[in-house]
N, C-alpha and C positions, 0 to 999 in steps of 0.2 A: 504494500500500500504506500503511495507516495507520502512523503513527510511534508506537512504544512510548513512553509518558510517561517522562521522566527519573526521576521519583520511583519508578515501578514498576521501572525498570531497576536503580536503586540498591537497592531493597528485595530484588529477585531476587538481585543480586550478594551482598548481605549474608547472605541466607538460604543461598546456596551456600557461602559461607565457613563459616557455622555448621555446615552439613551436613558439609563436609569435615573440620572440626575434630572433630565427633562421630565420623565414620566412621574417622578416623585413630586413635581410641582403641579401636576394635573390634579383635578378633583373629580370624584365620582358623585353622581346625583342619584338620589333615590326618592321615588314618590311615596309619601307616607299616607296620603289619603286622596282618593278621587271623589270630588264633589258631584252630587247629582245621582248617587246610586239609587236612592229611593225618592218617591215624591215628597217626603218630609225632610230630606236632607237639604242643606243649604247649597247655593249655587253662586258662582262668580264672586269669589273673595276679592275685594277691591283693596282692602288695607292689609297691613302686615300682621305679624304674630308677636305675642309677648309670652314670657315664662312666668310662672309662679315660683315660690321658693322650693317646691317639690319637683320641679322639672316638667310640669304639665304646660301645655301650650294653649293659648286662648286667642280667638280672633272673631271676625265677623264676615258674613257673606252679604253681598248687595241684594241678592234675590234668593229665591228658593225658600225652603222651609214649609211648614204646614199651611201658611197663608200666602206663599210666594212673594213675600215682602222683605225677605232677608232674615238672618239668624245671628245669634251669638253661639259659638261652639267651643268645646273643650276637647283637647287631644291628650290622651294619657298613655304613656308607655305600658305595654302589656306584658313585659318581662321576657318575651321571646323574640325581641327584635322588631316587633310591629307596634302599631299605635291603635288605640280605640277612640273613635270620634263620637261625641255625644252633643246633640243640640240642647243648649241651656235655655234658649228663649227664641220664640217665633214672633217676629215683629208684625204689626198690623191689627192688633186686637184693641177694639174700643178706644179710639183716639190715641192709640199708641203711635210712636214714630215708625217710619218705614224707610227702607233702603239706606242702611248705614254704609257710608263710603270709607270711613276711617276705622283704624284699629282701636284698641282699648288701653286703659291705664289703671294700675292698681293703686289704692291708698294703703296706709299702714295697717289698716284693719282687715285687709283682704277683700274689700269691695271693688268692683270694676265700674269704670265710667267711660262713656262714649257719646257720640252724636249720631243722629240720623239726618240725612239730607232733606227728607220730606216727612210728611205725616204730622202727628200731633193734633191738638185741638184747632189749630189754625191752618194746618196743611203745609207749613213752611219749615218743618224740622224741629228737633228736640235735643235736649241734653238728658241722658238717662243714667240710672245707677242700677247695677246688678249686685245683689247681696246674697250670700249663702243663707238658706232658710233654716239651718240647723238639722235638717233631716236628709241631707245629701243633695237637695235641689237648690235652685236659685230663684229669687224673686226680682222682677224688674219694676222700676218705678221711674216715671217721667219727672225730672226735676225742673225743667223749663220748656215752655212752648214758645218758639220764635214767631215773629211776625206781628207783634202788637205795636202799633204806633210807629215810632222811629227806631224800634229794635231791629237788630240784624235778622236775616233769614237765610236759609239754605246753607247750613254749616257743612263743608266738605272735609274739614280737617279734624284731627283728634284733639284731645285735651292734654294739658299738663297740670301738675299740682305744685303748690308752694309748700313751705314747711308748716303753715297754719291750716292746711287742708282746703285752701281756696283753689278753684279750677279756673284755667285760662284757656281761651280758644279764639277762633276767628269764624266769621261767616262770609260766604262768597258774595252775597248781595245784602241789600237792606241798609239800614242806618239813615242818618239825616240827608245823605247825598246819594243813596241807593247804590253805593259801590262797595259795601261790606264794612265790617266792624271788627275791632278787637274787644272781647268781652271778658268779664270776670264773674264767676259764680261763687258766692260766699254762703256757708251754712249759717242758718239762724238758730238761736237758742231754742226756739219753739219747734224745731225739727224740720222746717222748710228751708228753702234756699232763695237768696236774692241775686238777681242778675243785674249787672251794671255795664253799660257801654263805656269803654275806656278811650276809644278812638273811632271816629267816623272817617273812613277813607274817602279821598277825593275832595277834601275840604280846601286844599290849596293847590295852586298850579304846580304840576309835576309831582304831586303826591301819588303814591301807589294806589292801585285799585284792584278789587276782586282777589283777595287772598284765598289760596287753596290749601296752604300748608299750615301745620301746627307751629307752635312757638317754642322757644328755648330760653331758659334763664342763664345769665352769667353769675359769677360769684358775688356780685354786689347788688343783685336784684333787678338788673335791667333785662328787658325782654327783647328778643330778636325774632324776625320772621321775614317772609317774602310775600310779594304780591305778583300775580300772574300777568298783570297789565299795569298801565300807568307809568309814571316816571317821565323823564325828559324825552325819551324815545318811544314812550307808550307801549313798551314790551316788558314791563316788570321792574321791580325794585327789591332791594334789601332794606329793611327799616329797623330802627331801634326805638324802644319804648322805655322812657326813663321816669321813675316816680319822682314827683316834685313836692310831695307833702299834701296832707289834707285829702288823700285818696285820689288825687289828680295825677295824670300822666302826660308827658310830652313826647310826641312822635317826631322822629327825624329820619329822613331818607339818607342812608349812608352810601348807597350805590344805585344808580339807574343803569339797567342793562341796555344793550343794543347798539353801542357805539363801535363802529368798525367790525372786527372779527370777534367781538364779545358775544357771549351767550345771550339768549333771550327766552322769555316765557318760562320762568321756573314754575312748575306745576305743584305736585304734592312734595315739594322740596323742603322737608323739615331740616333746618340747619343744625349743625353740631359745632361744638367749641373744643379747641385744644387747650392745654395748660397755659399757653401764652396769650389767650384771648382772641385767637384767630378763628374765624368762621369758615365753614366748608359747606358746599352745597352743589346742586346740579341745575342745569337748565335743559328744557325739552328741545329747544331749537338753538340756532346760532352756532358760533364757533367757526373754525376753519372749513368745515364741510357742511355746515348748516344742519347737523344732526345732533346738536346738543353738546354740552360741556360739563366738566367738573371744575369747580373754581374754589379759590381761597380768597378771603377778604381779611386783611389785617389792619389794626390801628396803627397810625403813623407815629405815635409817640408824642413828644412834646409839641410837634407842629400841629396836632389835631388832624382830624379827617381819617379816611380809610383808603387803602389801596387794594384793588382787586387784581388777582393773577389767575390766568387760566392754567390749570394743571393737567388737563387732558381735553383734546378735541375728539369727540366720538364720530364714527362714520367712515374711517379709513378701511378699505377692503372688506374683510369679514368681521370687523369690529362691531360691537353693539351700537345701536342708534336710539336716540330719544329716551334718555333716562327720565323716568316719571317721578321717582321717589328720591329721597336724600341718601346720605352716606352714613356709615358707622365706622368707628375705629376699633382695631384690636389693641392688645397691650404693647405691641411693638411699633405702633404708629402707622400701620397700614390701613388703608381705607377700602371698604367694600360697598358694593351697591348692585343695582340691577338696571338693565335697559328694557324698555317695553318691546323694542323691535331690534332688527339687525342680528348680527351673528351669522353663522354658517347656514342656518335655516330661515333666517329673517323672522324668527319668532321670539327674539329676546335673548339676553345673556345674564349671567352672574359674572361680575368682574372684580378685580383687585387692583388698587393703585398704590404703589410703594415708592417711598423716597429712594432716589438712586444714588445718594451720597455726594452729588455734585450740585445740589440745589434744585434739581428737577425731580420729576416723577415718572414712573414707568407703569403702564397699564397692562394687565394680563387678563384675558378671558378665561374664566374658570369652568364655565359650562355654557353650552349652546342649547337652548330649548327648541322643542319642536320635532324631535326625532321619534318616530313610532307613536306610542301612546303617552309620551311625555306631555307635560303642561306647556302652555305658551302664553305670552304676554305677562311676564312677572312684574306687575306695576306696583306691588306693595312693599318693595324693599326687603332687606334681610336683617336677621339678628344672629348673634353668636352665643354658643354655649361655652362652658369652661374648657372644653376639649378642642375648641377651634372649629367646630362644625357650624355651618350656616343653615338657617331655616327661613323659609318664606312661603309665599303663595303665588299661584298664577291665576289670572283672571279667566282664562279659557284653557282648553286642551284637557289632556288626561283621557282615561278610558271611557268617560261619559261626556266629554267635551265641555263640562261646566266648571273646569278649573281643578287645581290640585293644591295640596300642601306638600312641600318637598324639603329634603335635606341635602346639602352639598358637603361632602366629606373630603378633607385634604388627604 
């Protein structure tokens, strides 16, 4: 038998090492649940997922359920590598909210809070609470019905909590100028809740309009968010809300999108902060290929103001396109997110953006959706567990075409 030349064996071994290093950076995706299995199951999950302290997952579906108006669901590991999905609430009962677009948030007592885009006593959406009933089930209660007077309406974004248990959010429309609001929900001692509008968008020239995304606090109590329209180029803004005493807040546009090759139209782009006070987010359009961007906005220091930097332009070759949701950090400073479209099947991607050591960033596609019975259109973003696995939802696709919950494993 001929002997393989040493040089060839060395080359083959080196190539194998390179292959293994490349393969080890890839990620495998697993569908945890296919929505729409039964008539009572939820369908089309629009928002993302959250964990409880036991490792169970919670989320919402825009439609489906017993009344076809959306659901709140729980996913529990079953001990054999699979997950069991249970519907906790079917929306649409007796002036209940309908069609939740956003995900959920826990308070310290284990109650869940969220918004519905429509429904409620006035038909313009609600804020709701889900509480364990003590017997293994959950009870839902509407805390606020939007659409009264100059109140906001049609909340598309989720909620955040402060340390005192107050809820903060945005509505896409309504308010004194009909371009949406920032609102606060505060618990009353009598057991109810008070809603207060903190800002009416569209009040001044070049103010942002129509916020789709939820808010984020910095360490000093300022709020930050995005609007999908408005600003100096009419294609969206990043804004800051600063408390100025007496329960009043001042809103300031810190960036207007759409100049040159800048991104534009941040959709459900919930911002995140790093330890230096820099903000990170995504835009649905714009950038070098007009397929969206990931960006960073940092304070200028003593000179005041903020500077925006594009850290990735989506849309090159088989890259993802049109990121709908925001980003998350891991413990090493890498960013993760999803695109609603693009990738090798044009059905969306999960991606990672990593600092490259020279001041720039490198983007890697971790998963391309749309192969076989995989989900597609992952518009709800991702979350991380302690082992570095990513979890999210797709709005469509799966074995029943009504969306999936999935895990991406490094």
